[in-house]
HTML snippet that shows the backbone in 3Dmol.js (N, CA, C, O; Angstrom):
<script src="https://3Dmol.org/build/3Dmol-min.js"></script>
<div id="view" style="width:600px;height:400px;position:relative"></div>
<script>
const pdb = `
ATOM      1  N   MET A   1     101.435 118.462  78.848  1.00  0.00           N
ATOM      2  CA  MET A   1     101.932 118.097  79.885  1.00  0.00           C
ATOM      3  C   MET A   1     102.654 116.697  79.858  1.00  0.00           C
ATOM      4  O   MET A   1     102.251 115.783  79.139  1.00  0.00           O
ATOM      5  N   ALA A   2     103.633 116.599  80.599  1.00  0.00           N
ATOM      6  CA  ALA A   2     104.478 115.365  80.692  1.00  0.00           C
ATOM      7  C   ALA A   2     103.688 114.161  81.507  1.00  0.00           C
ATOM      8  O   ALA A   2     103.265 114.402  82.638  1.00  0.00           O
ATOM      9  N   THR A   3     103.520 113.003  80.971  1.00  0.00           N
ATOM     10  CA  THR A   3     102.940 111.878  81.511  1.00  0.00           C
ATOM     11  C   THR A   3     103.857 111.191  82.460  1.00  0.00           C
ATOM     12  O   THR A   3     105.082 111.281  82.540  1.00  0.00           O
ATOM     13  N   LYS A   4     102.940 110.421  83.227  1.00  0.00           N
ATOM     14  CA  LYS A   4     103.702 109.609  84.272  1.00  0.00           C
ATOM     15  C   LYS A   4     105.078 108.940  84.075  1.00  0.00           C
ATOM     16  O   LYS A   4     106.063 109.010  84.810  1.00  0.00           O
ATOM     17  N   GLU A   5     104.886 108.149  82.688  1.00  0.00           N
ATOM     18  CA  GLU A   5     106.106 107.383  81.953  1.00  0.00           C
ATOM     19  C   GLU A   5     107.111 108.617  81.906  1.00  0.00           C
ATOM     20  O   GLU A   5     108.115 108.574  82.616  1.00  0.00           O
ATOM     21  N   GLN A   6     106.869 109.699  81.100  1.00  0.00           N
ATOM     22  CA  GLN A   6     107.789 110.753  80.796  1.00  0.00           C
ATOM     23  C   GLN A   6     108.670 111.251  81.861  1.00  0.00           C
ATOM     24  O   GLN A   6     109.884 111.441  81.796  1.00  0.00           O
ATOM     25  N   LEU A   7     107.708 111.470  83.054  1.00  0.00           N
ATOM     26  CA  LEU A   7     108.488 111.818  84.150  1.00  0.00           C
ATOM     27  C   LEU A   7     109.522 111.087  84.886  1.00  0.00           C
ATOM     28  O   LEU A   7     110.527 111.543  85.433  1.00  0.00           O
ATOM     29  N   GLU A   8     109.036 109.666  84.797  1.00  0.00           N
ATOM     30  CA  GLU A   8     109.956 108.519  85.502  1.00  0.00           C
ATOM     31  C   GLU A   8     111.051 108.601  84.637  1.00  0.00           C
ATOM     32  O   GLU A   8     112.140 108.575  85.211  1.00  0.00           O
ATOM     33  N   GLN A   9     111.076 108.718  83.074  1.00  0.00           N
ATOM     34  CA  GLN A   9     112.150 108.719  82.495  1.00  0.00           C
ATOM     35  C   GLN A   9     113.312 109.858  82.943  1.00  0.00           C
ATOM     36  O   GLN A   9     114.499 109.752  83.253  1.00  0.00           O
ATOM     37  N   TYR A  10     112.505 110.852  82.839  1.00  0.00           N
ATOM     38  CA  TYR A  10     113.266 112.119  83.093  1.00  0.00           C
ATOM     39  C   TYR A  10     114.255 112.139  84.392  1.00  0.00           C
ATOM     40  O   TYR A  10     115.420 112.522  84.498  1.00  0.00           O
ATOM     41  N   TYR A  11     113.228 111.508  85.464  1.00  0.00           N
ATOM     42  CA  TYR A  11     114.239 111.080  86.641  1.00  0.00           C
ATOM     43  C   TYR A  11     115.137 109.957  86.579  1.00  0.00           C
ATOM     44  O   TYR A  11     116.076 109.810  87.362  1.00  0.00           O
ATOM     45  N   ASP A  12     114.867 109.225  85.718  1.00  0.00           N
ATOM     46  CA  ASP A  12     115.789 108.097  85.679  1.00  0.00           C
ATOM     47  C   ASP A  12     117.018 108.362  84.875  1.00  0.00           C
ATOM     48  O   ASP A  12     118.150 108.165  85.316  1.00  0.00           O
ATOM     49  N   LEU A  13     116.730 108.864  83.555  1.00  0.00           N
ATOM     50  CA  LEU A  13     117.603 109.129  82.719  1.00  0.00           C
ATOM     51  C   LEU A  13     118.210 110.877  82.545  1.00  0.00           C
ATOM     52  O   LEU A  13     119.314 111.194  82.102  1.00  0.00           O
ATOM     53  N   GLY A  14     117.215 111.742  82.997  1.00  0.00           N
ATOM     54  CA  GLY A  14     117.601 112.892  82.777  1.00  0.00           C
ATOM     55  C   GLY A  14     117.109 113.449  81.418  1.00  0.00           C
ATOM     56  O   GLY A  14     117.565 114.507  80.985  1.00  0.00           O
ATOM     57  N   TYR A  15     116.137 112.705  80.721  1.00  0.00           N
ATOM     58  CA  TYR A  15     115.322 113.473  79.537  1.00  0.00           C
ATOM     59  C   TYR A  15     114.043 112.448  79.335  1.00  0.00           C
ATOM     60  O   TYR A  15     113.844 111.409  79.964  1.00  0.00           O
ATOM     61  N   PHE A  16     113.351 112.935  78.443  1.00  0.00           N
ATOM     62  CA  PHE A  16     112.256 112.335  77.810  1.00  0.00           C
ATOM     63  C   PHE A  16     111.899 112.911  76.747  1.00  0.00           C
ATOM     64  O   PHE A  16     111.983 114.129  76.591  1.00  0.00           O
ATOM     65  N   ILE A  17     111.418 112.036  75.814  1.00  0.00           N
ATOM     66  CA  ILE A  17     111.202 112.478  74.220  1.00  0.00           C
ATOM     67  C   ILE A  17     109.449 112.892  74.435  1.00  0.00           C
ATOM     68  O   ILE A  17     108.505 112.201  74.817  1.00  0.00           O
ATOM     69  N   ALA A  18     109.515 113.974  74.107  1.00  0.00           N
ATOM     70  CA  ALA A  18     107.936 114.689  73.811  1.00  0.00           C
ATOM     71  C   ALA A  18     107.680 114.440  72.441  1.00  0.00           C
ATOM     72  O   ALA A  18     108.083 115.272  71.628  1.00  0.00           O
ATOM     73  N   ASP A  19     107.079 113.433  72.053  1.00  0.00           N
ATOM     74  CA  ASP A  19     106.584 113.478  70.538  1.00  0.00           C
ATOM     75  C   ASP A  19     105.866 114.475  70.177  1.00  0.00           C
ATOM     76  O   ASP A  19     106.076 114.874  69.031  1.00  0.00           O
ATOM     77  N   ASP A  20     104.971 115.088  70.869  1.00  0.00           N
ATOM     78  CA  ASP A  20     103.720 116.138  70.747  1.00  0.00           C
ATOM     79  C   ASP A  20     104.332 117.529  70.842  1.00  0.00           C
ATOM     80  O   ASP A  20     103.508 118.422  70.643  1.00  0.00           O
ATOM     81  N   ALA A  21     105.776 117.997  71.140  1.00  0.00           N
ATOM     82  CA  ALA A  21     106.134 119.041  71.213  1.00  0.00           C
ATOM     83  C   ALA A  21     106.187 120.027  69.947  1.00  0.00           C
ATOM     84  O   ALA A  21     106.389 121.235  70.067  1.00  0.00           O
ATOM     85  N   VAL A  22     106.020 119.492  68.935  1.00  0.00           N
ATOM     86  CA  VAL A  22     106.065 120.335  67.832  1.00  0.00           C
ATOM     87  C   VAL A  22     104.983 119.928  66.942  1.00  0.00           C
ATOM     88  O   VAL A  22     104.809 118.737  66.682  1.00  0.00           O
ATOM     89  N   ASP A  23     104.276 120.812  66.482  1.00  0.00           N
ATOM     90  CA  ASP A  23     102.961 120.661  65.547  1.00  0.00           C
ATOM     91  C   ASP A  23     103.700 120.170  64.108  1.00  0.00           C
ATOM     92  O   ASP A  23     104.841 120.489  63.776  1.00  0.00           O
ATOM     93  N   SER A  24     102.893 119.427  63.433  1.00  0.00           N
ATOM     94  CA  SER A  24     103.171 119.269  62.104  1.00  0.00           C
ATOM     95  C   SER A  24     103.490 120.212  61.277  1.00  0.00           C
ATOM     96  O   SER A  24     104.449 120.132  60.510  1.00  0.00           O
ATOM     97  N   GLN A  25     102.614 121.315  61.369  1.00  0.00           N
ATOM     98  CA  GLN A  25     102.885 122.447  60.509  1.00  0.00           C
ATOM     99  C   GLN A  25     104.092 123.423  60.666  1.00  0.00           C
ATOM    100  O   GLN A  25     104.616 124.201  59.868  1.00  0.00           O
ATOM    101  N   MET A  26     104.357 123.111  61.984  1.00  0.00           N
ATOM    102  CA  MET A  26     105.542 123.951  62.696  1.00  0.00           C
ATOM    103  C   MET A  26     106.878 123.287  62.076  1.00  0.00           C
ATOM    104  O   MET A  26     107.793 123.943  61.578  1.00  0.00           O
ATOM    105  N   LEU A  27     106.844 121.988  62.177  1.00  0.00           N
ATOM    106  CA  LEU A  27     107.948 121.151  61.778  1.00  0.00           C
ATOM    107  C   LEU A  27     108.367 121.287  60.387  1.00  0.00           C
ATOM    108  O   LEU A  27     109.551 121.330  60.054  1.00  0.00           O
ATOM    109  N   ALA A  28     107.202 121.366  59.427  1.00  0.00           N
ATOM    110  CA  ALA A  28     107.237 121.456  58.039  1.00  0.00           C
ATOM    111  C   ALA A  28     108.068 122.788  57.792  1.00  0.00           C
ATOM    112  O   ALA A  28     108.928 122.787  56.910  1.00  0.00           O
ATOM    113  N   ALA A  29     107.800 124.061  58.646  1.00  0.00           N
ATOM    114  CA  ALA A  29     108.710 124.943  58.711  1.00  0.00           C
ATOM    115  C   ALA A  29     109.926 125.076  59.195  1.00  0.00           C
ATOM    116  O   ALA A  29     110.728 125.803  58.608  1.00  0.00           O
ATOM    117  N   LEU A  30     110.184 124.575  60.048  1.00  0.00           N
ATOM    118  CA  LEU A  30     111.396 124.273  60.940  1.00  0.00           C
ATOM    119  C   LEU A  30     112.596 123.581  60.272  1.00  0.00           C
ATOM    120  O   LEU A  30     113.765 123.967  60.239  1.00  0.00           O
ATOM    121  N   GLU A  31     112.039 122.459  59.739  1.00  0.00           N
ATOM    122  CA  GLU A  31     113.487 121.919  58.666  1.00  0.00           C
ATOM    123  C   GLU A  31     113.986 122.771  57.663  1.00  0.00           C
ATOM    124  O   GLU A  31     115.208 122.770  57.512  1.00  0.00           O
ATOM    125  N   PRO A  32     113.369 123.426  57.016  1.00  0.00           N
ATOM    126  CA  PRO A  32     114.105 124.176  55.828  1.00  0.00           C
ATOM    127  C   PRO A  32     114.807 125.235  56.530  1.00  0.00           C
ATOM    128  O   PRO A  32     115.959 125.478  56.170  1.00  0.00           O
ATOM    129  N   ALA A  33     114.281 125.912  57.493  1.00  0.00           N
ATOM    130  CA  ALA A  33     114.805 126.992  58.192  1.00  0.00           C
ATOM    131  C   ALA A  33     115.864 126.533  58.740  1.00  0.00           C
ATOM    132  O   ALA A  33     116.806 127.324  58.696  1.00  0.00           O
ATOM    133  N   SER A  34     116.137 125.227  59.406  1.00  0.00           N
ATOM    134  CA  SER A  34     117.327 124.697  59.787  1.00  0.00           C
ATOM    135  C   SER A  34     118.177 124.748  58.840  1.00  0.00           C
ATOM    136  O   SER A  34     119.187 125.442  58.957  1.00  0.00           O
ATOM    137  N   LEU A  35     117.918 124.008  57.709  1.00  0.00           N
ATOM    138  CA  LEU A  35     118.998 124.088  56.644  1.00  0.00           C
ATOM    139  C   LEU A  35     119.354 125.380  56.321  1.00  0.00           C
ATOM    140  O   LEU A  35     120.566 125.533  56.476  1.00  0.00           O
ATOM    141  N   ARG A  36     118.806 126.340  55.947  1.00  0.00           N
ATOM    142  CA  ARG A  36     119.374 127.826  55.707  1.00  0.00           C
ATOM    143  C   ARG A  36     120.001 128.240  56.601  1.00  0.00           C
ATOM    144  O   ARG A  36     121.067 128.791  56.330  1.00  0.00           O
ATOM    145  N   ALA A  37     119.582 128.131  57.974  1.00  0.00           N
ATOM    146  CA  ALA A  37     120.776 128.642  59.121  1.00  0.00           C
ATOM    147  C   ALA A  37     122.242 127.995  59.057  1.00  0.00           C
ATOM    148  O   ALA A  37     123.280 128.655  59.113  1.00  0.00           O
ATOM    149  N   VAL A  38     122.157 126.471  58.920  1.00  0.00           N
ATOM    150  CA  VAL A  38     123.362 125.813  58.452  1.00  0.00           C
ATOM    151  C   VAL A  38     124.235 126.318  57.494  1.00  0.00           C
ATOM    152  O   VAL A  38     125.453 126.453  57.605  1.00  0.00           O
ATOM    153  N   ASP A  39     123.318 126.665  56.272  1.00  0.00           N
ATOM    154  CA  ASP A  39     124.004 127.306  55.322  1.00  0.00           C
ATOM    155  C   ASP A  39     124.397 128.799  55.543  1.00  0.00           C
ATOM    156  O   ASP A  39     125.490 129.090  55.057  1.00  0.00           O
ATOM    157  N   LYS A  40     123.863 129.602  56.050  1.00  0.00           N
ATOM    158  CA  LYS A  40     124.294 130.775  56.400  1.00  0.00           C
ATOM    159  C   LYS A  40     125.562 130.871  57.344  1.00  0.00           C
ATOM    160  O   LYS A  40     126.402 131.763  57.219  1.00  0.00           O
ATOM    161  N   VAL A  41     125.624 129.887  58.286  1.00  0.00           N
ATOM    162  CA  VAL A  41     126.797 129.875  58.959  1.00  0.00           C
ATOM    163  C   VAL A  41     127.944 129.258  58.451  1.00  0.00           C
ATOM    164  O   VAL A  41     129.085 129.670  58.660  1.00  0.00           O
ATOM    165  N   ARG A  42     127.608 128.116  57.681  1.00  0.00           N
ATOM    166  CA  ARG A  42     128.947 127.725  57.082  1.00  0.00           C
ATOM    167  C   ARG A  42     129.633 128.564  55.882  1.00  0.00           C
ATOM    168  O   ARG A  42     130.814 128.511  55.541  1.00  0.00           O
ATOM    169  N   SER A  43     128.587 129.362  55.319  1.00  0.00           N
ATOM    170  CA  SER A  43     128.963 130.369  54.311  1.00  0.00           C
ATOM    171  C   SER A  43     129.706 131.644  54.854  1.00  0.00           C
ATOM    172  O   SER A  43     130.461 132.297  54.133  1.00  0.00           O
ATOM    173  N   GLY A  44     129.449 131.958  56.165  1.00  0.00           N
ATOM    174  CA  GLY A  44     130.274 132.941  56.811  1.00  0.00           C
ATOM    175  C   GLY A  44     129.184 134.064  56.713  1.00  0.00           C
ATOM    176  O   GLY A  44     129.526 135.083  57.312  1.00  0.00           O
ATOM    177  N   GLU A  45     127.857 134.137  56.057  1.00  0.00           N
ATOM    178  CA  GLU A  45     126.993 134.903  56.230  1.00  0.00           C
ATOM    179  C   GLU A  45     126.535 135.586  57.451  1.00  0.00           C
ATOM    180  O   GLU A  45     126.270 136.786  57.518  1.00  0.00           O
ATOM    181  N   VAL A  46     126.461 134.718  58.428  1.00  0.00           N
ATOM    182  CA  VAL A  46     126.207 134.701  59.740  1.00  0.00           C
ATOM    183  C   VAL A  46     127.238 134.217  60.738  1.00  0.00           C
ATOM    184  O   VAL A  46     127.549 133.027  60.671  1.00  0.00           O
ATOM    185  N   VAL A  47     127.720 134.864  61.511  1.00  0.00           N
ATOM    186  CA  VAL A  47     128.874 134.528  62.453  1.00  0.00           C
ATOM    187  C   VAL A  47     128.703 134.869  63.796  1.00  0.00           C
ATOM    188  O   VAL A  47     128.515 135.995  64.257  1.00  0.00           O
ATOM    189  N   ALA A  48     128.801 133.590  64.501  1.00  0.00           N
ATOM    190  CA  ALA A  48     128.945 133.870  66.181  1.00  0.00           C
ATOM    191  C   ALA A  48     130.055 134.227  66.428  1.00  0.00           C
ATOM    192  O   ALA A  48     131.099 133.655  66.114  1.00  0.00           O
ATOM    193  N   GLY A  49     129.897 135.401  67.130  1.00  0.00           N
ATOM    194  CA  GLY A  49     131.289 135.717  68.047  1.00  0.00           C
ATOM    195  C   GLY A  49     131.060 135.813  69.393  1.00  0.00           C
ATOM    196  O   GLY A  49     129.990 135.495  69.911  1.00  0.00           O
ATOM    197  N   GLN A  50     132.220 136.329  70.117  1.00  0.00           N
ATOM    198  CA  GLN A  50     132.039 136.027  71.613  1.00  0.00           C
ATOM    199  C   GLN A  50     130.404 136.813  72.025  1.00  0.00           C
ATOM    200  O   GLN A  50     129.460 136.394  72.696  1.00  0.00           O
ATOM    201  N   ASP A  51     130.632 138.162  71.244  1.00  0.00           N
ATOM    202  CA  ASP A  51     129.310 139.085  72.101  1.00  0.00           C
ATOM    203  C   ASP A  51     128.205 139.088  71.179  1.00  0.00           C
ATOM    204  O   ASP A  51     127.239 139.805  71.441  1.00  0.00           O
ATOM    205  N   SER A  52     128.213 138.453  70.235  1.00  0.00           N
ATOM    206  CA  SER A  52     126.906 138.383  69.402  1.00  0.00           C
ATOM    207  C   SER A  52     126.918 137.714  68.369  1.00  0.00           C
ATOM    208  O   SER A  52     127.954 137.130  68.053  1.00  0.00           O
ATOM    209  N   ILE A  53     125.692 137.625  67.529  1.00  0.00           N
ATOM    210  CA  ILE A  53     125.651 137.130  65.927  1.00  0.00           C
ATOM    211  C   ILE A  53     125.972 138.044  65.151  1.00  0.00           C
ATOM    212  O   ILE A  53     125.330 139.080  65.326  1.00  0.00           O
ATOM    213  N   GLY A  54     126.768 138.066  64.307  1.00  0.00           N
ATOM    214  CA  GLY A  54     126.956 138.973  63.305  1.00  0.00           C
ATOM    215  C   GLY A  54     127.059 138.251  62.069  1.00  0.00           C
ATOM    216  O   GLY A  54     126.975 137.037  61.881  1.00  0.00           O
ATOM    217  N   THR A  55     127.306 139.428  61.048  1.00  0.00           N
ATOM    218  CA  THR A  55     127.014 138.928  59.595  1.00  0.00           C
ATOM    219  C   THR A  55     128.413 139.513  58.961  1.00  0.00           C
ATOM    220  O   THR A  55     128.980 140.526  59.372  1.00  0.00           O
ATOM    221  N   GLY A  56     128.904 138.599  57.776  1.00  0.00           N
ATOM    222  CA  GLY A  56     129.996 138.948  57.077  1.00  0.00           C
ATOM    223  C   GLY A  56     131.396 138.664  57.420  1.00  0.00           C
ATOM    224  O   GLY A  56     132.363 138.942  56.711  1.00  0.00           O
ATOM    225  N   GLY A  57     131.429 137.939  58.866  1.00  0.00           N
ATOM    226  CA  GLY A  57     132.775 137.931  59.215  1.00  0.00           C
ATOM    227  C   GLY A  57     133.139 136.529  59.054  1.00  0.00           C
ATOM    228  O   GLY A  57     132.248 135.734  58.757  1.00  0.00           O
ATOM    229  N   PRO A  58     134.580 136.045  59.246  1.00  0.00           N
ATOM    230  CA  PRO A  58     135.114 134.814  58.830  1.00  0.00           C
ATOM    231  C   PRO A  58     134.714 133.982  60.124  1.00  0.00           C
ATOM    232  O   PRO A  58     134.467 132.794  59.914  1.00  0.00           O
ATOM    233  N   GLY A  59     134.631 134.370  61.237  1.00  0.00           N
ATOM    234  CA  GLY A  59     133.989 133.478  62.217  1.00  0.00           C
ATOM    235  C   GLY A  59     135.301 132.365  62.567  1.00  0.00           C
ATOM    236  O   GLY A  59     136.135 131.993  61.741  1.00  0.00           O
ATOM    237  N   ASP A  60     135.230 131.946  64.042  1.00  0.00           N
ATOM    238  CA  ASP A  60     136.269 131.209  64.160  1.00  0.00           C
ATOM    239  C   ASP A  60     135.775 129.559  64.236  1.00  0.00           C
ATOM    240  O   ASP A  60     136.656 128.709  64.365  1.00  0.00           O
ATOM    241  N   ASP A  61     134.638 129.230  64.169  1.00  0.00           N
ATOM    242  CA  ASP A  61     134.114 127.902  64.279  1.00  0.00           C
ATOM    243  C   ASP A  61     132.722 128.104  63.252  1.00  0.00           C
ATOM    244  O   ASP A  61     131.651 128.254  63.840  1.00  0.00           O
ATOM    245  N   LYS A  62     132.715 128.111  62.045  1.00  0.00           N
ATOM    246  CA  LYS A  62     131.324 128.151  61.285  1.00  0.00           C
ATOM    247  C   LYS A  62     130.321 126.973  61.353  1.00  0.00           C
ATOM    248  O   LYS A  62     129.269 126.846  60.726  1.00  0.00           O
ATOM    249  N   PHE A  63     130.857 126.183  62.210  1.00  0.00           N
ATOM    250  CA  PHE A  63     129.717 124.852  62.444  1.00  0.00           C
ATOM    251  C   PHE A  63     129.124 125.005  63.913  1.00  0.00           C
ATOM    252  O   PHE A  63     128.599 124.015  64.421  1.00  0.00           O
ATOM    253  N   ASP A  64     129.184 126.181  64.606  1.00  0.00           N
ATOM    254  CA  ASP A  64     128.249 126.306  65.824  1.00  0.00           C
ATOM    255  C   ASP A  64     127.208 127.148  65.307  1.00  0.00           C
ATOM    256  O   ASP A  64     127.357 127.982  64.414  1.00  0.00           O
ATOM    257  N   ILE A  65     125.967 126.836  66.023  1.00  0.00           N
ATOM    258  CA  ILE A  65     124.959 127.689  65.408  1.00  0.00           C
ATOM    259  C   ILE A  65     124.291 128.039  66.573  1.00  0.00           C
ATOM    260  O   ILE A  65     123.484 127.299  67.135  1.00  0.00           O
ATOM    261  N   LEU A  66     124.699 129.475  67.061  1.00  0.00           N
ATOM    262  CA  LEU A  66     123.970 130.134  68.364  1.00  0.00           C
ATOM    263  C   LEU A  66     123.078 131.181  67.873  1.00  0.00           C
ATOM    264  O   LEU A  66     123.279 131.872  66.874  1.00  0.00           O
ATOM    265  N   GLY A  67     122.156 131.235  68.598  1.00  0.00           N
ATOM    266  CA  GLY A  67     121.172 132.605  68.581  1.00  0.00           C
ATOM    267  C   GLY A  67     120.405 132.440  67.431  1.00  0.00           C
ATOM    268  O   GLY A  67     120.479 133.274  66.528  1.00  0.00           O
ATOM    269  N   LEU A  68     119.465 131.182  67.328  1.00  0.00           N
ATOM    270  CA  LEU A  68     118.568 131.158  66.101  1.00  0.00           C
ATOM    271  C   LEU A  68     117.700 132.019  65.899  1.00  0.00           C
ATOM    272  O   LEU A  68     117.127 132.128  64.815  1.00  0.00           O
ATOM    273  N   ILE A  69     117.432 132.890  67.090  1.00  0.00           N
ATOM    274  CA  ILE A  69     116.184 133.602  67.022  1.00  0.00           C
ATOM    275  C   ILE A  69     116.739 135.302  66.904  1.00  0.00           C
ATOM    276  O   ILE A  69     115.944 136.236  67.010  1.00  0.00           O
ATOM    277  N   ASP A  70     118.137 135.486  66.682  1.00  0.00           N
ATOM    278  CA  ASP A  70     118.716 136.582  66.216  1.00  0.00           C
ATOM    279  C   ASP A  70     118.281 136.987  64.976  1.00  0.00           C
ATOM    280  O   ASP A  70     118.353 136.206  64.027  1.00  0.00           O
ATOM    281  N   PRO A  71     117.708 138.422  64.814  1.00  0.00           N
ATOM    282  CA  PRO A  71     117.290 138.775  63.424  1.00  0.00           C
ATOM    283  C   PRO A  71     118.351 138.537  62.315  1.00  0.00           C
ATOM    284  O   PRO A  71     117.935 138.520  61.156  1.00  0.00           O
ATOM    285  N   GLU A  72     119.618 138.360  62.534  1.00  0.00           N
ATOM    286  CA  GLU A  72     120.532 137.956  61.512  1.00  0.00           C
ATOM    287  C   GLU A  72     120.068 137.024  60.579  1.00  0.00           C
ATOM    288  O   GLU A  72     120.179 137.099  59.355  1.00  0.00           O
ATOM    289  N   PHE A  73     119.443 135.973  61.363  1.00  0.00           N
ATOM    290  CA  PHE A  73     119.183 134.714  60.428  1.00  0.00           C
ATOM    291  C   PHE A  73     118.125 134.769  59.683  1.00  0.00           C
ATOM    292  O   PHE A  73     117.919 134.026  58.723  1.00  0.00           O
ATOM    293  N   ASN A  74     117.212 135.863  60.170  1.00  0.00           N
ATOM    294  CA  ASN A  74     116.143 136.010  59.214  1.00  0.00           C
ATOM    295  C   ASN A  74     114.951 134.879  59.242  1.00  0.00           C
ATOM    296  O   ASN A  74     113.985 134.938  58.482  1.00  0.00           O
ATOM    297  N   GLU A  75     115.163 133.741  60.313  1.00  0.00           N
ATOM    298  CA  GLU A  75     114.254 132.928  60.437  1.00  0.00           C
ATOM    299  C   GLU A  75     113.218 132.948  61.658  1.00  0.00           C
ATOM    300  O   GLU A  75     113.352 132.203  62.629  1.00  0.00           O
ATOM    301  N   PRO A  76     112.167 133.872  61.520  1.00  0.00           N
ATOM    302  CA  PRO A  76     111.161 134.086  62.802  1.00  0.00           C
ATOM    303  C   PRO A  76     110.648 132.657  63.166  1.00  0.00           C
ATOM    304  O   PRO A  76     110.535 132.372  64.358  1.00  0.00           O
ATOM    305  N   VAL A  77     110.370 131.853  62.318  1.00  0.00           N
ATOM    306  CA  VAL A  77     109.664 130.510  62.877  1.00  0.00           C
ATOM    307  C   VAL A  77     110.537 129.859  64.036  1.00  0.00           C
ATOM    308  O   VAL A  77     109.874 129.123  64.767  1.00  0.00           O
ATOM    309  N   PHE A  78     111.955 129.978  64.376  1.00  0.00           N
ATOM    310  CA  PHE A  78     112.257 129.729  65.550  1.00  0.00           C
ATOM    311  C   PHE A  78     111.877 130.281  66.915  1.00  0.00           C
ATOM    312  O   PHE A  78     111.823 129.619  67.951  1.00  0.00           O
ATOM    313  N   ALA A  79     111.595 131.703  66.770  1.00  0.00           N
ATOM    314  CA  ALA A  79     111.134 132.575  67.862  1.00  0.00           C
ATOM    315  C   ALA A  79     109.405 131.762  67.857  1.00  0.00           C
ATOM    316  O   ALA A  79     108.902 131.154  68.802  1.00  0.00           O
ATOM    317  N   GLU A  80     109.057 131.900  67.084  1.00  0.00           N
ATOM    318  CA  GLU A  80     107.514 131.282  66.964  1.00  0.00           C
ATOM    319  C   GLU A  80     107.559 129.817  67.671  1.00  0.00           C
ATOM    320  O   GLU A  80     106.734 129.464  68.513  1.00  0.00           O
ATOM    321  N   TYR A  81     108.574 129.064  67.237  1.00  0.00           N
ATOM    322  CA  TYR A  81     108.325 127.555  67.978  1.00  0.00           C
ATOM    323  C   TYR A  81     108.641 127.821  69.686  1.00  0.00           C
ATOM    324  O   TYR A  81     107.982 127.199  70.519  1.00  0.00           O
ATOM    325  N   LEU A  82     109.503 128.614  70.020  1.00  0.00           N
ATOM    326  CA  LEU A  82     109.635 128.862  71.494  1.00  0.00           C
ATOM    327  C   LEU A  82     108.574 129.347  72.161  1.00  0.00           C
ATOM    328  O   LEU A  82     108.604 129.290  73.391  1.00  0.00           O
ATOM    329  N   SER A  83     107.632 129.817  71.610  1.00  0.00           N
ATOM    330  CA  SER A  83     106.561 130.276  72.142  1.00  0.00           C
ATOM    331  C   SER A  83     105.135 129.449  71.655  1.00  0.00           C
ATOM    332  O   SER A  83     103.991 129.845  71.882  1.00  0.00           O
ATOM    333  N   SER A  84     105.485 128.292  70.983  1.00  0.00           N
ATOM    334  CA  SER A  84     104.281 127.750  70.373  1.00  0.00           C
ATOM    335  C   SER A  84     103.668 126.770  71.708  1.00  0.00           C
ATOM    336  O   SER A  84     104.355 126.230  72.575  1.00  0.00           O
ATOM    337  N   GLU A  85     102.285 126.738  71.579  1.00  0.00           N
ATOM    338  CA  GLU A  85     101.495 125.902  72.527  1.00  0.00           C
ATOM    339  C   GLU A  85     101.958 124.402  72.806  1.00  0.00           C
ATOM    340  O   GLU A  85     102.122 123.934  73.933  1.00  0.00           O
ATOM    341  N   PRO A  86     102.114 123.831  71.796  1.00  0.00           N
ATOM    342  CA  PRO A  86     102.770 122.255  72.209  1.00  0.00           C
ATOM    343  C   PRO A  86     103.962 122.331  72.983  1.00  0.00           C
ATOM    344  O   PRO A  86     104.050 121.571  73.948  1.00  0.00           O
ATOM    345  N   LEU A  87     104.863 123.087  72.738  1.00  0.00           N
ATOM    346  CA  LEU A  87     106.240 123.372  73.502  1.00  0.00           C
ATOM    347  C   LEU A  87     105.757 123.704  74.857  1.00  0.00           C
ATOM    348  O   LEU A  87     105.779 122.859  75.752  1.00  0.00           O
ATOM    349  N   LEU A  88     105.388 124.724  75.012  1.00  0.00           N
ATOM    350  CA  LEU A  88     104.504 125.227  76.403  1.00  0.00           C
ATOM    351  C   LEU A  88     104.124 124.313  77.127  1.00  0.00           C
ATOM    352  O   LEU A  88     104.459 124.246  78.309  1.00  0.00           O
ATOM    353  N   ARG A  89     103.275 123.355  76.481  1.00  0.00           N
ATOM    354  CA  ARG A  89     102.626 122.484  77.538  1.00  0.00           C
ATOM    355  C   ARG A  89     103.833 121.686  78.177  1.00  0.00           C
ATOM    356  O   ARG A  89     103.516 121.152  79.239  1.00  0.00           O
ATOM    357  N   HIS A  90     105.090 121.486  77.798  1.00  0.00           N
ATOM    358  CA  HIS A  90     106.081 120.670  78.234  1.00  0.00           C
ATOM    359  C   HIS A  90     107.273 121.217  79.302  1.00  0.00           C
ATOM    360  O   HIS A  90     108.016 120.538  80.011  1.00  0.00           O
ATOM    361  N   VAL A  91     107.189 122.719  79.160  1.00  0.00           N
ATOM    362  CA  VAL A  91     108.023 123.587  79.736  1.00  0.00           C
ATOM    363  C   VAL A  91     107.712 123.825  80.966  1.00  0.00           C
ATOM    364  O   VAL A  91     108.388 124.607  81.635  1.00  0.00           O
TER     365      VAL A  91
END
`;
const viewer = $3Dmol.createViewer("view");
viewer.addModel(pdb, "pdb");
viewer.setStyle({}, {cartoon: {color: "spectrum"}});
viewer.zoomTo();
viewer.render();
</script>
């Protein structure tokens, strides 16, 4: 849950930093998964289209990463993070 100071920062600046929103073990899994996702987009293996995430196409912008929970990325850790207890305390 957000502290009084975090809530004040949110109302003043529109954001606050939640240092405890990611468990250290989850962070250790998210970092390499993020690098793999970047590699998949840059190589064209996974391409974000107007309708969905696809594989094997050229793509218009290989540097946008959308839909990380899409099965095409094969990185379930992103979906696990979205439902993790530390994150849900702040959502």
